[in-house]
C-alpha positions in Angstrom: 108.6 94.4 102.1 106.7 97.6 101.8 104.5 99.6 104.1 100.9 98.6 103.8 98.1 100.9 105.0 100.1 102.4 107.7 100.8 99.1 109.4 104.4 97.9 109.9 105.2 95.5 107.1 108.0 93.8 109.1 105.4 91.5 110.7 102.3 91.8 108.5 101.0 90.0 105.6 98.3 92.6 105.3 95.8 91.7 102.6 92.5 91.9 100.9 92.3 88.4 99.5 95.2 86.0 99.9 98.4 87.7 98.9 101.5 89.8 99.4 101.8 93.5 99.4 102.6 94.7 95.9 103.6 98.0 94.4 101.3 99.7 91.8 103.9 98.9 89.1 103.9 95.2 90.0 103.1 93.6 86.6 100.4 91.0 86.0 101.8 87.5 85.3 101.5 87.0 81.6 101.4 83.2 81.5 99.3 80.1 81.0 99.6 77.4 83.6 97.8 74.4 82.3 94.1 75.3 82.1 94.6 78.4 84.2 95.6 82.0 83.6 98.0 83.2 86.3 97.1 86.7 87.4 99.4 87.4 90.4 101.6 85.7 92.9 99.9 86.0 96.2 102.4 84.6 98.6 105.5 82.4 99.0 106.6 80.4 102.0 109.2 77.8 102.9 107.6 74.9 100.9 105.0 76.4 98.5 103.8 79.5 96.7 100.3 80.7 96.1 98.8 82.3 93.0 95.6 84.1 92.0 94.4 82.5 88.8 91.4 82.1 86.6 90.1 78.8 85.4 88.7 79.5 81.9 85.5 77.7 80.9 83.5 77.6 77.7 82.1 80.8 76.1 83.9 83.2 78.4 82.9 81.6 81.7 85.7 82.0 84.3 86.3 81.3 87.9 88.9 82.8 90.3 90.8 80.2 92.2 93.9 80.1 94.5 96.6 77.8 93.3 99.1 76.5 95.9 102.1 75.1 94.1 105.0 73.3 95.7 108.3 75.2 95.1 110.2 73.8 92.1 113.3 72.7 94.1 111.1 70.6 96.3 108.9 69.3 93.5 110.6 65.9 93.2 111.7 65.4 96.9 109.5 62.7 98.4 109.4 64.1 102.0 108.2 67.5 100.9 105.7 66.1 98.4 104.4 63.8 101.2 103.8 66.9 103.4 102.1 68.7 100.5 99.7 65.7 99.8 99.1 65.2 103.5 97.6 68.7 103.6 95.8 68.2 100.4 94.3 64.9 101.5 92.8 66.5 104.5 91.6 69.6 102.7 89.8 67.7 100.0 87.8 65.8 102.6 86.5 68.9 104.3 83.2 70.5 103.4 82.2 73.0 106.0 81.4 76.8 105.9 84.1 77.5 108.5 86.9 75.6 106.9 88.8 76.4 103.7 87.8 74.2 100.7 90.2 72.5 98.4 88.8 71.3 95.1 91.5 69.4 93.4 95.2 68.4 93.6 97.6 66.9 91.2 100.2 67.8 88.6 99.9 70.9 86.5 102.7 71.3 84.0 104.8 69.0 86.2 104.1 71.0 89.4 102.3 69.6 92.4 99.4 71.9 92.7 96.4 72.3 95.0 93.3 74.2 93.7 91.6 76.0 96.5 88.7 78.5 96.9 89.6 82.1 96.6 88.3 84.1 99.5 87.6 87.8 99.9 88.6 89.1 103.3 91.6 89.3 105.6 93.5 87.2 108.1 92.8 87.9 111.8 96.4 88.8 112.2 96.0 91.5 109.5 92.9 92.8 111.3 94.5 92.9 114.7 97.6 94.7 113.5 95.6 97.2 111.6 93.6 97.9 114.8 96.7 98.1 116.9 98.2 100.7 114.6 95.1 102.8 115.2 95.1 102.2 118.9 91.8 100.3 118.7 90.5 96.9 119.8 88.2 94.5 118.0 84.6 94.9 119.2 83.6 92.2 121.6 80.6 91.2 119.5 82.8 90.7 116.4 85.5 88.8 118.3 83.1 86.4 120.0 81.2 85.8 116.8 84.5 85.0 115.0 85.5 82.6 117.9 82.2 80.8 117.7 82.6 80.3 113.9 86.2 78.9 114.4 84.9 76.6 117.2 82.2 75.3 114.9 84.9 74.5 112.4 87.1 72.8 115.0 84.1 70.6 116.1 83.7 69.6 112.4 87.4 68.6 112.3 86.9 66.5 115.4 83.8 64.8 114.0 85.3 64.3 110.5 85.2 60.7 109.2 87.1 58.8 106.6 85.2 57.1 103.7 85.1 53.9 105.7 83.2 55.7 108.4 86.0 55.8 110.9 86.5 58.9 113.0 89.6 60.9 111.9 89.4 63.5 114.8 91.8 66.0 113.2 93.9 68.1 115.5 94.9 71.3 113.6 97.9 72.2 116.0 98.3 75.7 114.6 95.2 77.8 115.5 96.6 81.3 115.4 95.5 84.7 114.1 97.6 83.9 110.9 95.5 80.9 110.1 92.0 82.3 110.8 90.5 84.2 107.8 87.6 86.6 108.2 85.6 87.0 105.0 83.9 90.2 104.1 80.5 88.5 104.0 80.7 87.7 107.8 82.0 84.2 107.4 85.2 82.9 108.9 87.6 80.1 107.7 90.2 78.0 109.3 93.0 77.2 106.9 96.6 75.9 106.6 96.5 72.2 107.5 100.2 71.7 106.9 100.9 70.4 110.4 97.5 69.0 111.2 97.4 65.4 112.5 94.8 62.6 112.4 94.3 60.8 115.6 94.8 57.0 115.5 93.0 54.4 117.5 92.0 57.0 120.2 95.7 57.3 121.4 96.0 61.0 120.6 98.7 62.7 118.6 102.3 62.8 119.7 104.8 65.2 118.4 108.4 64.3 118.1 109.3 68.0 118.1 107.6 71.3 118.7 105.5 72.4 115.8 103.3 75.5 115.7 103.6 79.0 117.1 104.6 79.0 120.8 102.4 81.8 121.9 99.3 79.9 120.9 100.3 76.3 121.8 98.6 74.4 124.6 100.7 73.4 127.6 100.6 69.8 126.5 101.7 70.7 123.0 104.6 72.7 124.5 105.7 69.6 126.5 105.4 67.3 123.5 102.6 65.3 125.1 99.7 63.5 123.5 97.2 65.9 122.0 93.5 65.8 121.4 90.9 68.4 120.3 91.2 70.3 123.6 94.7 71.5 122.5 93.0 73.4 119.6 90.4 74.9 121.9 93.1 76.1 124.3 94.8 77.8 121.3 91.4 79.4 120.3 91.0 80.7 123.9 94.4 82.4 123.6 93.3 83.9 120.3 89.9 85.1 121.8 91.8 86.6 124.8 93.9 88.7 122.3 90.9 89.7 120.2 88.9 91.0 123.1 91.7 92.6 125.2 94.0 93.7 122.4 96.9 92.0 124.1 98.5 88.5 123.4 98.1 86.5 126.6 101.4 84.5 126.4 103.7 86.3 123.9 107.0 87.4 125.5 110.3 88.8 124.4 111.7 85.4 123.4 110.7 81.8 122.8 111.9 80.4 126.1 109.9 83.0 128.1 106.9 82.5 125.9 106.9 78.7 126.6 107.3 79.4 130.3 104.3 81.7 130.2 102.2 79.1 128.5 103.1 76.3 130.8 103.7 77.9 134.2 103.0 81.6 134.7 99.7 82.8 136.3 97.2 84.1 133.7 95.6 87.4 134.3 91.8 87.2 133.6 90.6 89.6 130.9 88.4 91.3 133.4 91.6 92.4 135.3 93.3 93.6 132.2 90.5 95.7 130.6 88.1 97.9 132.5 84.5 97.0 132.4 85.2 93.7 130.6 82.2 91.4 130.9 82.8 89.0 133.8 80.8 86.2 132.2 83.0 86.3 129.1 86.2 86.6 131.2 85.2 83.4 133.0 84.5 81.5 129.7 87.9 82.5 128.3 89.7 81.5 131.5 88.1 78.1 131.4 89.3 77.7 127.9 92.9 78.5 129.1 92.8 75.9 131.9 96.1 74.0 132.0 94.3 71.1 133.7 92.6 69.2 130.9 89.8 68.0 133.2 88.8 71.6 133.9 88.9 72.8 130.3 86.0 72.7 127.9 85.7 69.1 126.9 84.9 70.0 123.3 84.8 72.9 120.9 81.0 72.5 120.8 80.7 73.1 124.6 83.0 76.1 124.3 80.9 77.6 121.5 77.7 76.9 123.4 79.1 79.0 126.3 80.0 81.8 124.0 76.5 81.7 122.4 75.0 82.0 125.8 77.1 85.0 126.5 76.0 86.6 123.2 72.4 86.0 124.1 72.7 87.4 127.6 74.7 90.5 126.3 72.0 91.1 123.7 74.3 90.6 120.7 72.9 89.2 117.4 74.3 85.8 116.6 75.0 86.5 113.0 77.9 87.7 110.9 76.3 91.0 110.2 78.4 92.9 112.8 81.6 91.5 111.4 80.6 92.2 107.9 79.9 95.9 108.7 83.0 96.2 110.8 85.4 94.9 108.1 83.6 96.8 105.4 84.4 100.0 107.3 88.0 99.0 108.3 89.0 98.0 104.7 86.6 100.3 102.7 89.3 101.6 100.3 90.8 98.2 99.7 87.5 96.6 99.1 86.6 99.2 96.4 90.0 98.7 94.7 89.7 95.0 94.8 86.2 94.9 93.4 87.3 97.1 90.5 90.2 94.7 89.8 88.0 91.6 89.9 85.4 93.1 87.7 88.0 94.1 85.1 89.7 90.8 85.3 86.5 88.9 84.6 85.7 91.2 81.7 89.1 90.5 80.2 88.8 86.8 80.7 85.4 86.8 79.1 87.1 87.6 75.8 88.8 84.2 75.7 87.0 81.3 74.0 87.9 77.6 74.3 88.2 77.1 70.5 91.0 79.7 70.4 93.3 77.7 72.6 92.4 74.0 72.9 96.0 73.2 73.8 95.8 75.4 77.0 92.5 73.7 78.1 94.1 70.3 77.7 96.9 71.3 80.1 99.7 72.1 77.7 101.9 75.1 78.3 101.4 78.2 76.2 103.3 81.0 77.9 103.5 84.6 76.6 99.9 84.8 75.7 99.6 88.6 75.9 97.1 88.7 78.7 98.4 92.1 79.7 96.7 93.5 76.6 93.4 92.5 78.1 94.1 93.5 81.7 96.4 96.5 81.9 97.6 97.9 85.2 95.5 100.7 86.6 97.0 104.1 86.7 96.4 106.8 89.4 94.6 106.4 92.6 92.7 103.3 91.6 95.0 100.5 90.9 95.1 96.7 91.3 97.8 96.7 93.9 95.9 94.7 96.4 97.6 96.6 99.2 95.9 94.8 102.1 95.9 91.1 101.5 96.6 88.0 103.5 98.1 84.7 102.4 98.2 81.0 103.1 100.8 79.9 105.6 102.8 76.9 104.7 105.1 74.8 106.9 108.3 76.6 107.6 107.1 80.0 106.2 108.2 82.1 109.2 111.4 83.9 108.5 111.6 82.9 104.9 112.8 85.6 102.5 111.0 86.8 99.4 112.2 84.0 97.1 111.7 84.6 93.4 109.0 82.6 91.6 110.2 80.2 89.1 107.1 79.4 87.1 108.9 79.7 83.8 110.7 76.4 84.1 108.4 73.9 85.8 109.7 70.5 86.7 109.0 67.7 84.2 106.1 65.5 85.1 108.0 62.3 84.8 110.6 63.4 87.4 107.9 64.2 89.9 105.8 61.1 89.4 107.9 58.9 91.7 107.3 61.3 94.5 103.5 61.1 93.9 103.7 57.3 94.0 105.4 57.5 97.4 102.4 59.4 98.9 99.8 56.6 98.3 100.1 55.4 101.9 99.7 57.3 105.2 97.1 59.9 105.1 95.5 58.6 101.9 94.9 55.2 103.4 93.4 56.7 106.5 91.1 59.0 104.5 90.1 56.3 102.1 89.6 53.7 104.9 92.1 51.3 103.5 
């Protein structure tokens, strides 16, 4: 890991788009991957790795995408493939401005790959750590607006239906600063549905083991009890507490004490932690953190309505403009460098024409294409080292070392196919209404 923008890199995946911290000398990936041109590895976790890529179209048309590929050594292991397609199955059903979009999933050169939208912005974790390094706190107007956007996304998940019209009522189970993305245009996105669950027959979701990040779990999730959408709103209330006070509400020196804090310790209201904190907002947050489910907000919609009322009373505009301006100032240098990179990348890609490489468009491998000749690394103060980026989280990503990518020798499609066949049940049947 390297130091990024003055923020300790031992905890941070600081980013501009999705990605890892890279040195200026980090080379571009010079490789075709089916119909895509891989530009850079963005992140790697316990089960998958993510790449920035360009999908080349006719007459120089190109589109940036994020490719999430299962790691080669898991590519033909049915259990891991099932998890991968579970996330993909949910993501492909979702179409909402506050939820990350997935466009396609399947085999590319024998690798199980999900094609996702490429976002410009930073994870909330990156933002909070950058502010903490400066001794600053997120402006209340920005934090509350971000919380409202996330709650709108959570309500959408709760209302989501399968193709047969049945309610899926998705419980994300991992609403944390790492999985909330703030776009530079003022929009927010919930992402990483690797441990999300679909409720069945109104019985809630039971977990056989603790999954998620302890400091943001609801008390019922910590106890392994049945979950519904109120578990996610509790997690969001914990995130909002941290955004507006600058302090995590439950995080302690070890996991045991953190779980005790979530389930039993008295919770200090934000108004008692920060001087002149709005009492109205403090009350809303404390209701969101109620351990008694009957006293908590019954839905994400009602939680968001309370926050909208606060915004109106406080005289804040209910738009993303404040967040857009704030992030534009916080990451000004990184935004400028990234825009230069993207512009030059698109200019380079525009020189590629379909008739020059029909094999690549059909999905065949054609590595060593010499892409670096079109898109050299910047020199000097302006380079394409996207030094403040954030990346997708994947199940089991915490504590995983920087494993080396192995894109040069993808698994054969015929060895992975049985794993694909094993995924036809479960989440797919639920989503398709079968």
